[in-house]
Biopython code that builds the backbone (N, CA, C, O; Angstrom):
import numpy as np
from Bio.PDB.StructureBuilder import StructureBuilder

atoms = [
    (1, "UNK", "N", (0.822, -1.196, 0.000)),
    (1, "UNK", "CA", (0.000, 0.000, 0.000)),
    (1, "UNK", "C", (0.862, 1.255, 0.000)),
    (1, "UNK", "O", (0.598, 2.205, -0.737)),
    (2, "UNK", "N", (1.904, 1.247, 0.842)),
    (2, "UNK", "CA", (2.804, 2.399, 0.914)),
    (2, "UNK", "C", (3.472, 2.646, -0.430)),
    (2, "UNK", "O", (3.569, 3.788, -0.877)),
    (3, "UNK", "N", (3.932, 1.580, -1.075)),
    (3, "UNK", "CA", (4.617, 1.718, -2.359)),
    (3, "UNK", "C", (3.669, 2.285, -3.418)),
    (3, "UNK", "O", (4.059, 3.150, -4.202)),
    (4, "UNK", "N", (2.449, 1.807, -3.440)),
    (4, "UNK", "CA", (1.474, 2.288, -4.422)),
    (4, "UNK", "C", (1.203, 3.782, -4.213)),
    (4, "UNK", "O", (1.186, 4.543, -5.181)),
    (5, "UNK", "N", (0.991, 4.209, -2.971)),
    (5, "UNK", "CA", (0.763, 5.627, -2.677)),
    (5, "UNK", "C", (1.962, 6.479, -3.067)),
    (5, "UNK", "O", (1.818, 7.570, -3.619)),
    (6, "UNK", "N", (3.149, 5.955, -2.767)),
    (6, "UNK", "CA", (4.369, 6.679, -3.118)),
    (6, "UNK", "C", (4.474, 6.852, -4.630)),
    (6, "UNK", "O", (4.803, 7.938, -5.105)),
    (7, "UNK", "N", (4.199, 5.794, -5.388)),
    (7, "UNK", "CA", (4.312, 5.871, -6.842)),
    (7, "UNK", "C", (3.259, 6.800, -7.448)),
    (7, "UNK", "O", (3.527, 7.459, -8.453)),
    (8, "UNK", "N", (2.088, 6.862, -6.863)),
    (8, "UNK", "CA", (1.060, 7.801, -7.339)),
    (8, "UNK", "C", (1.540, 9.236, -7.148)),
    (8, "UNK", "O", (1.410, 10.062, -8.052)),
    (9, "UNK", "N", (2.087, 9.531, -5.992)),
    (9, "UNK", "CA", (2.627, 10.877, -5.742)),
    (9, "UNK", "C", (3.804, 11.167, -6.669)),
    (9, "UNK", "O", (3.963, 12.291, -7.146)),
    (10, "UNK", "N", (4.619, 10.161, -6.922)),
    (10, "UNK", "CA", (5.779, 10.321, -7.802)),
    (10, "UNK", "C", (5.336, 10.701, -9.217)),
    (10, "UNK", "O", (5.926, 11.579, -9.846)),
    (11, "UNK", "N", (4.304, 10.039, -9.704)),
    (11, "UNK", "CA", (3.811, 10.315, -11.056)),
    (11, "UNK", "C", (3.340, 11.755, -11.191)),
    (11, "UNK", "O", (3.467, 12.348, -12.263)),
    (12, "UNK", "N", (2.803, 12.320, -10.128)),
    (12, "UNK", "CA", (2.354, 13.707, -10.165)),
    (12, "UNK", "C", (3.524, 14.666, -10.285)),
    (12, "UNK", "O", (3.367, 15.777, -10.793)),
    (13, "UNK", "N", (4.688, 14.252, -9.824)),
    (13, "UNK", "CA", (5.874, 15.109, -9.867)),
    (13, "UNK", "C", (6.867, 14.650, -10.932)),
    (13, "UNK", "O", (8.054, 14.967, -10.856)),
    (14, "UNK", "N", (6.383, 13.908, -11.918)),
    (14, "UNK", "CA", (7.265, 13.334, -12.934)),
    (14, "UNK", "C", (7.989, 14.403, -13.747)),
    (14, "UNK", "O", (9.154, 14.211, -14.097)),
    (15, "UNK", "N", (7.344, 15.511, -14.055)),
    (15, "UNK", "CA", (7.992, 16.573, -14.816)),
    (15, "UNK", "C", (9.185, 17.134, -14.049)),
    (15, "UNK", "O", (10.244, 17.373, -14.629)),
    (16, "UNK", "N", (9.013, 17.341, -12.761)),
    (16, "UNK", "CA", (10.117, 17.818, -11.926)),
    (16, "UNK", "C", (11.254, 16.797, -11.910)),
    (16, "UNK", "O", (12.426, 17.168, -11.983)),
    (17, "UNK", "N", (10.913, 15.534, -11.818)),
    (17, "UNK", "CA", (11.927, 14.480, -11.808)),
    (17, "UNK", "C", (12.700, 14.439, -13.116)),
    (17, "UNK", "O", (13.923, 14.300, -13.122)),
    (18, "UNK", "N", (11.982, 14.560, -14.219)),
    (18, "UNK", "CA", (12.650, 14.549, -15.522)),
    (18, "UNK", "C", (13.519, 15.790, -15.699)),
    (18, "UNK", "O", (14.586, 15.716, -16.309)),
    (19, "UNK", "N", (13.075, 16.919, -15.177)),
    (19, "UNK", "CA", (13.885, 18.130, -15.222)),
    (19, "UNK", "C", (15.181, 17.951, -14.446)),
    (19, "UNK", "O", (16.241, 18.404, -14.879)),
    (20, "UNK", "N", (15.090, 17.291, -13.301)),
    (20, "UNK", "CA", (16.286, 16.990, -12.513)),
    (20, "UNK", "C", (17.255, 16.129, -13.310)),
    (20, "UNK", "O", (18.465, 16.354, -13.282)),
    (21, "UNK", "N", (16.716, 15.141, -14.021)),
    (21, "UNK", "CA", (17.574, 14.280, -14.834)),
    (21, "UNK", "C", (18.261, 15.061, -15.947)),
    (21, "UNK", "O", (19.438, 14.837, -16.229)),
    (22, "UNK", "N", (17.540, 15.965, -16.575)),
    (22, "UNK", "CA", (18.134, 16.772, -17.650)),
    (22, "UNK", "C", (19.296, 17.597, -17.103)),
    (22, "UNK", "O", (20.367, 17.644, -17.708)),
    (23, "UNK", "N", (19.088, 18.241, -15.968)),
    (23, "UNK", "CA", (20.137, 19.086, -15.378)),
    (23, "UNK", "C", (21.354, 18.239, -15.007)),
    (23, "UNK", "O", (22.486, 18.629, -15.293)),
    (24, "UNK", "N", (21.137, 17.101, -14.381)),
    (24, "UNK", "CA", (22.274, 16.277, -13.971)),
    (24, "UNK", "C", (23.033, 15.723, -15.167)),
    (24, "UNK", "O", (24.257, 15.605, -15.128)),
    (25, "UNK", "N", (22.320, 15.386, -16.215)),
    (25, "UNK", "CA", (23.010, 14.861, -17.393)),
    (25, "UNK", "C", (23.736, 15.966, -18.160)),
    (25, "UNK", "O", (24.795, 15.719, -18.736)),
    (26, "UNK", "N", (23.192, 17.163, -18.174)),
    (26, "UNK", "CA", (23.914, 18.285, -18.793)),
    (26, "UNK", "C", (25.180, 18.626, -18.004)),
    (26, "UNK", "O", (26.194, 19.012, -18.585)),
    (27, "UNK", "N", (25.114, 18.484, -16.687)),
    (27, "UNK", "CA", (26.293, 18.746, -15.857)),
    (27, "UNK", "C", (27.397, 17.725, -16.119)),
    (27, "UNK", "O", (28.566, 17.977, -15.829)),
    (28, "UNK", "N", (27.023, 16.586, -16.663)),
    (28, "UNK", "CA", (28.018, 15.566, -16.955)),
    (28, "UNK", "C", (28.923, 15.960, -18.127)),
    (28, "UNK", "O", (30.030, 15.433, -18.241)),
    (29, "UNK", "N", (28.484, 16.865, -18.991)),
    (29, "UNK", "CA", (29.291, 17.256, -20.159)),
    (29, "UNK", "C", (30.597, 17.929, -19.728)),
    (29, "UNK", "O", (31.664, 17.465, -20.131)),
    (30, "UNK", "N", (30.563, 19.008, -18.921)),
    (30, "UNK", "CA", (31.848, 19.567, -18.497)),
    (30, "UNK", "C", (32.652, 18.600, -17.617)),
    (30, "UNK", "O", (33.883, 18.606, -17.640)),
    (31, "UNK", "N", (31.946, 17.775, -16.847)),
    (31, "UNK", "CA", (32.641, 16.781, -16.026)),
    (31, "UNK", "C", (33.397, 15.793, -16.906)),
    (31, "UNK", "O", (34.522, 15.409, -16.586)),
    (32, "UNK", "N", (32.791, 15.385, -17.999)),
    (32, "UNK", "CA", (33.421, 14.471, -18.944)),
    (32, "UNK", "C", (34.682, 15.099, -19.544)),
    (32, "UNK", "O", (35.723, 14.448, -19.639)),
    (33, "UNK", "N", (34.581, 16.362, -19.947)),
    (33, "UNK", "CA", (35.737, 17.065, -20.513)),
    (33, "UNK", "C", (36.839, 17.230, -19.468)),
    (33, "UNK", "O", (38.020, 17.055, -19.771)),
    (34, "UNK", "N", (36.448, 17.566, -18.236)),
    (34, "UNK", "CA", (37.409, 17.713, -17.150)),
    (34, "UNK", "C", (38.114, 16.392, -16.867)),
    (34, "UNK", "O", (39.331, 16.356, -16.682)),
    (35, "UNK", "N", (37.343, 15.308, -16.834)),
    (35, "UNK", "CA", (37.924, 13.991, -16.580)),
    (35, "UNK", "C", (38.878, 13.577, -17.684)),
    (35, "UNK", "O", (39.930, 12.999, -17.413)),
    (36, "UNK", "N", (38.516, 13.871, -18.936)),
    (36, "UNK", "CA", (39.416, 13.568, -20.049)),
    (36, "UNK", "C", (40.695, 14.376, -19.961)),
    (36, "UNK", "O", (41.779, 13.866, -20.243)),
    (37, "UNK", "N", (40.572, 15.632, -19.571)),
    (37, "UNK", "CA", (41.748, 16.486, -19.413)),
    (37, "UNK", "C", (42.629, 15.971, -18.274)),
    (37, "UNK", "O", (43.855, 16.004, -18.376)),
    (38, "UNK", "N", (42.015, 15.502, -17.200)),
    (38, "UNK", "CA", (42.789, 14.940, -16.084)),
    (38, "UNK", "C", (43.527, 13.685, -16.538)),
    (38, "UNK", "O", (44.673, 13.454, -16.151)),
    (39, "UNK", "N", (42.864, 12.879, -17.359)),
    (39, "UNK", "CA", (43.493, 11.656, -17.849)),
    (39, "UNK", "C", (44.667, 11.963, -18.777)),
    (39, "UNK", "O", (45.722, 11.334, -18.690)),
    (40, "UNK", "N", (44.471, 12.930, -19.659)),
    (40, "UNK", "CA", (45.523, 13.288, -20.614)),
    (40, "UNK", "C", (46.575, 14.224, -20.004)),
    (40, "UNK", "O", (47.655, 14.409, -20.566)),
    (41, "UNK", "N", (46.246, 14.803, -18.856)),
    (41, "UNK", "CA", (47.130, 15.734, -18.146)),
    (41, "UNK", "C", (47.570, 16.915, -19.018)),
    (41, "UNK", "O", (48.724, 17.340, -18.975)),
    (42, "UNK", "N", (46.620, 17.435, -19.814)),
    (42, "UNK", "CA", (46.961, 18.589, -20.666)),
    (42, "UNK", "C", (46.852, 19.905, -19.904)),
    (42, "UNK", "O", (47.467, 20.892, -20.307)),
    (43, "UNK", "N", (46.087, 19.948, -18.815)),
    (43, "UNK", "CA", (46.001, 21.139, -17.980)),
    (43, "UNK", "C", (45.134, 22.251, -18.544)),
    (43, "UNK", "O", (45.228, 23.392, -18.091)),
    (44, "UNK", "N", (44.290, 21.943, -19.526)),
    (44, "UNK", "CA", (43.400, 22.965, -20.092)),
    (44, "UNK", "C", (42.268, 23.281, -19.105)),
    (44, "UNK", "O", (41.934, 24.446, -18.890)),
    (45, "UNK", "N", (41.690, 22.248, -18.517)),
    (45, "UNK", "CA", (40.611, 22.426, -17.537)),
    (45, "UNK", "C", (41.059, 21.940, -16.163)),
    (45, "UNK", "O", (40.793, 22.583, -15.148)),
    (46, "UNK", "N", (41.729, 20.814, -16.144)),
    (46, "UNK", "CA", (42.142, 20.155, -14.903)),
    (46, "UNK", "C", (43.281, 20.934, -14.237)),
    (46, "UNK", "O", (44.232, 21.340, -14.906)),
    (47, "UNK", "N", (43.185, 21.136, -12.954)),
    (47, "UNK", "CA", (44.175, 21.829, -12.126)),
    (47, "UNK", "C", (44.374, 23.297, -12.518)),
    (47, "UNK", "O", (45.443, 23.860, -12.282)),
    (48, "UNK", "N", (43.349, 23.919, -13.116)),
    (48, "UNK", "CA", (43.400, 25.349, -13.413)),
    (48, "UNK", "C", (42.954, 26.131, -12.187)),
    (48, "UNK", "O", (43.546, 27.152, -11.836)),
    (49, "UNK", "N", (41.896, 25.636, -11.537)),
    (49, "UNK", "CA", (41.325, 26.303, -10.375)),
    (49, "UNK", "C", (40.862, 25.215, -9.401)),
    (49, "UNK", "O", (40.074, 24.353, -9.791)),
    (50, "UNK", "N", (41.322, 25.227, -8.161)),
    (50, "UNK", "CA", (40.939, 24.161, -7.219)),
    (50, "UNK", "C", (39.433, 24.124, -6.927)),
    (50, "UNK", "O", (38.883, 23.051, -6.680)),
    (51, "UNK", "N", (38.770, 25.270, -6.953)),
    (51, "UNK", "CA", (37.319, 25.290, -6.724)),
    (51, "UNK", "C", (36.605, 24.620, -7.894)),
    (51, "UNK", "O", (35.686, 23.826, -7.692)),
    (52, "UNK", "N", (37.024, 24.937, -9.111)),
    (52, "UNK", "CA", (36.442, 24.304, -10.299)),
    (52, "UNK", "C", (36.685, 22.796, -10.275)),
    (52, "UNK", "O", (35.789, 22.020, -10.607)),
    (53, "UNK", "N", (37.883, 22.379, -9.886)),
    (53, "UNK", "CA", (38.167, 20.940, -9.767)),
    (53, "UNK", "C", (37.237, 20.282, -8.754)),
    (53, "UNK", "O", (36.721, 19.192, -8.997)),
    (54, "UNK", "N", (37.026, 20.944, -7.620)),
    (54, "UNK", "CA", (36.152, 20.395, -6.586)),
    (54, "UNK", "C", (34.718, 20.246, -7.100)),
    (54, "UNK", "O", (34.079, 19.217, -6.879)),
    (55, "UNK", "N", (34.214, 21.278, -7.786)),
    (55, "UNK", "CA", (32.840, 21.242, -8.313)),
    (55, "UNK", "C", (32.702, 20.153, -9.370)),
    (55, "UNK", "O", (31.754, 19.369, -9.336)),
    (56, "UNK", "N", (33.642, 20.102, -10.307)),
    (56, "UNK", "CA", (33.550, 19.112, -11.378)),
    (56, "UNK", "C", (33.732, 17.696, -10.856)),
    (56, "UNK", "O", (33.124, 16.763, -11.380)),
    (57, "UNK", "N", (34.551, 17.523, -9.842)),
    (57, "UNK", "CA", (34.689, 16.210, -9.213)),
    (57, "UNK", "C", (33.391, 15.840, -8.490)),
    (57, "UNK", "O", (32.958, 14.689, -8.530)),
    (58, "UNK", "N", (32.786, 16.810, -7.841)),
    (58, "UNK", "CA", (31.554, 16.569, -7.092)),
    (58, "UNK", "C", (30.354, 16.237, -7.950)),
    (58, "UNK", "O", (29.361, 15.713, -7.447)),
    (59, "UNK", "N", (30.428, 16.531, -9.232)),
    (59, "UNK", "CA", (29.307, 16.214, -10.126)),
    (59, "UNK", "C", (29.035, 14.713, -10.128)),
    (59, "UNK", "O", (27.900, 14.289, -10.347)),
    (60, "UNK", "N", (30.055, 13.919, -9.889)),
    (60, "UNK", "CA", (29.843, 12.471, -9.795)),
    (60, "UNK", "C", (28.813, 12.125, -8.730)),
    (60, "UNK", "O", (28.060, 11.162, -8.881)),
    (61, "UNK", "N", (28.775, 12.901, -7.656)),
    (61, "UNK", "CA", (27.866, 12.597, -6.553)),
    (61, "UNK", "C", (26.398, 12.830, -6.912)),
    (61, "UNK", "O", (25.515, 12.218, -6.312)),
    (62, "UNK", "N", (26.125, 13.713, -7.889)),
    (62, "UNK", "CA", (24.721, 13.935, -8.254)),
    (62, "UNK", "C", (24.188, 12.824, -9.145)),
    (62, "UNK", "O", (22.997, 12.791, -9.455)),
    (63, "UNK", "N", (25.062, 11.917, -9.556)),
    (63, "UNK", "CA", (24.585, 10.763, -10.326)),
    (63, "UNK", "C", (23.764, 9.820, -9.456)),
    (63, "UNK", "O", (22.877, 9.129, -9.957)),
    (64, "UNK", "N", (24.048, 9.786, -8.172)),
    (64, "UNK", "CA", (23.347, 8.866, -7.274)),
    (64, "UNK", "C", (21.848, 9.183, -7.223)),
    (64, "UNK", "O", (21.041, 8.276, -7.428)),
    (65, "UNK", "N", (21.441, 10.437, -6.958)),
    (65, "UNK", "CA", (19.995, 10.722, -6.996)),
    (65, "UNK", "C", (19.409, 10.527, -8.392)),
    (65, "UNK", "O", (18.250, 10.134, -8.524)),
    (66, "UNK", "N", (20.192, 10.795, -9.431)),
    (66, "UNK", "CA", (19.684, 10.608, -10.804)),
    (66, "UNK", "C", (19.365, 9.138, -11.058)),
    (66, "UNK", "O", (18.356, 8.827, -11.690)),
    (67, "UNK", "N", (20.201, 8.244, -10.580)),
    (67, "UNK", "CA", (19.940, 6.810, -10.738)),
    (67, "UNK", "C", (18.665, 6.424, -9.990)),
    (67, "UNK", "O", (17.865, 5.640, -10.499)),
    (68, "UNK", "N", (18.471, 6.966, -8.794)),
    (68, "UNK", "CA", (17.262, 6.679, -8.012)),
    (68, "UNK", "C", (16.028, 7.193, -8.748)),
    (68, "UNK", "O", (15.007, 6.507, -8.793)),
    (69, "UNK", "N", (16.110, 8.391, -9.324)),
    (69, "UNK", "CA", (14.985, 8.963, -10.070)),
    (69, "UNK", "C", (14.614, 8.066, -11.245)),
    (69, "UNK", "O", (13.431, 7.826, -11.488)),
    (70, "UNK", "N", (15.593, 7.575, -11.963)),
    (70, "UNK", "CA", (15.318, 6.709, -13.111)),
    (70, "UNK", "C", (14.647, 5.414, -12.661)),
    (70, "UNK", "O", (13.678, 4.974, -13.280)),
    (71, "UNK", "N", (15.145, 4.805, -11.603)),
    (71, "UNK", "CA", (14.581, 3.538, -11.119)),
    (71, "UNK", "C", (13.142, 3.725, -10.651)),
    (71, "UNK", "O", (12.275, 2.915, -10.981)),
    (72, "UNK", "N", (12.881, 4.775, -9.892)),
    (72, "UNK", "CA", (11.516, 5.004, -9.400)),
    (72, "UNK", "C", (10.580, 5.351, -10.555)),
    (72, "UNK", "O", (9.432, 4.905, -10.565)),
    (73, "UNK", "N", (11.040, 6.129, -11.519)),
    (73, "UNK", "CA", (10.210, 6.454, -12.688)),
    (73, "UNK", "C", (9.883, 5.200, -13.487)),
    (73, "UNK", "O", (8.764, 5.044, -13.975)),
    (74, "UNK", "N", (10.850, 4.316, -13.621)),
    (74, "UNK", "CA", (10.619, 3.060, -14.325)),
    (74, "UNK", "C", (9.602, 2.202, -13.583)),
    (74, "UNK", "O", (8.703, 1.631, -14.200)),
    (75, "UNK", "N", (9.740, 2.107, -12.264)),
    (75, "UNK", "CA", (8.787, 1.340, -11.457)),
    (75, "UNK", "C", (7.391, 1.934, -11.552)),
    (75, "UNK", "O", (6.401, 1.203, -11.598)),
    (76, "UNK", "N", (7.313, 3.254, -11.580)),
    (76, "UNK", "CA", (6.027, 3.924, -11.703)),
    (76, "UNK", "C", (5.375, 3.606, -13.044)),
    (76, "UNK", "O", (4.171, 3.356, -13.112)),
    (77, "UNK", "N", (6.164, 3.615, -14.096)),
    (77, "UNK", "CA", (5.638, 3.295, -15.431)),
    (77, "UNK", "C", (5.171, 1.844, -15.496)),
    (77, "UNK", "O", (4.122, 1.556, -16.073)),
    (78, "UNK", "N", (5.934, 0.938, -14.912)),
    (78, "UNK", "CA", (5.526, -0.474, -14.897)),
    (78, "UNK", "C", (4.218, -0.661, -14.139)),
    (78, "UNK", "O", (3.339, -1.409, -14.567)),
    (79, "UNK", "N", (4.102, 0.031, -13.005)),
    (79, "UNK", "CA", (2.868, -0.087, -12.206)),
    (79, "UNK", "C", (1.667, 0.414, -12.993)),
    (79, "UNK", "O", (0.603, -0.205, -12.993)),
    (80, "UNK", "N", (1.855, 1.538, -13.660)),
    (80, "UNK", "CA", (0.765, 2.125, -14.441)),
    (80, "UNK", "C", (0.330, 1.191, -15.574)),
    (80, "UNK", "O", (-0.864, 1.036, -15.830)),
    (81, "UNK", "N", (1.300, 0.572, -16.248)),
    (81, "UNK", "CA", (0.985, -0.349, -17.357)),
    (81, "UNK", "C", (0.328, -1.625, -16.848)),
    (81, "UNK", "O", (-0.532, -2.190, -17.524)),
    (82, "UNK", "N", (0.719, -2.083, -15.673)),
    (82, "UNK", "CA", (0.126, -3.320, -15.134)),
    (82, "UNK", "C", (-1.315, -3.113, -14.699)),
    (82, "UNK", "O", (-2.095, -4.065, -14.662)),
    (83, "UNK", "N", (-1.682, -1.857, -14.362)),
    (83, "UNK", "CA", (-3.052, -1.573, -13.937)),
    (83, "UNK", "C", (-4.008, -1.430, -15.116)),
    (83, "UNK", "O", (-5.227, -1.468, -14.943)),
    (84, "UNK", "N", (-3.456, -1.266, -16.307)),
    (84, "UNK", "CA", (-4.338, -1.081, -17.481)),
    (84, "UNK", "C", (-4.849, -2.370, -18.021)),
    (84, "UNK", "O", (-5.596, -2.376, -19.000)),
]
sb = StructureBuilder()
sb.init_structure("model")
sb.init_model(0)
sb.init_chain("A")
sb.init_seg("    ")
for serial, (resi, resn, name, xyz) in enumerate(atoms, 1):
    if name == "N":
        sb.init_residue(resn, " ", resi, " ")
    sb.init_atom(name, np.array(xyz, "f"), 0.0, 1.0, " ", f" {name:<3s}", serial, name[0])
structure = sb.get_structure()
């Protein structure tokens, strides 16, 4: 019962959830470039500014809520299809 109620509320906020996913995935673009620069050690982005390095490194941490959002959205879609 709790899961069903939770998924109903989740579906009402699906647009917000998808917006969160868009933002987190867009943030991955500079993180990807920064990581490639760190690997190649060219110094174009990596080790230019310690605050920028900290922020770009921290972008990895926002992947965790994004993964949870995807899993719950998928479960919500499955529940909706099973009820039809």
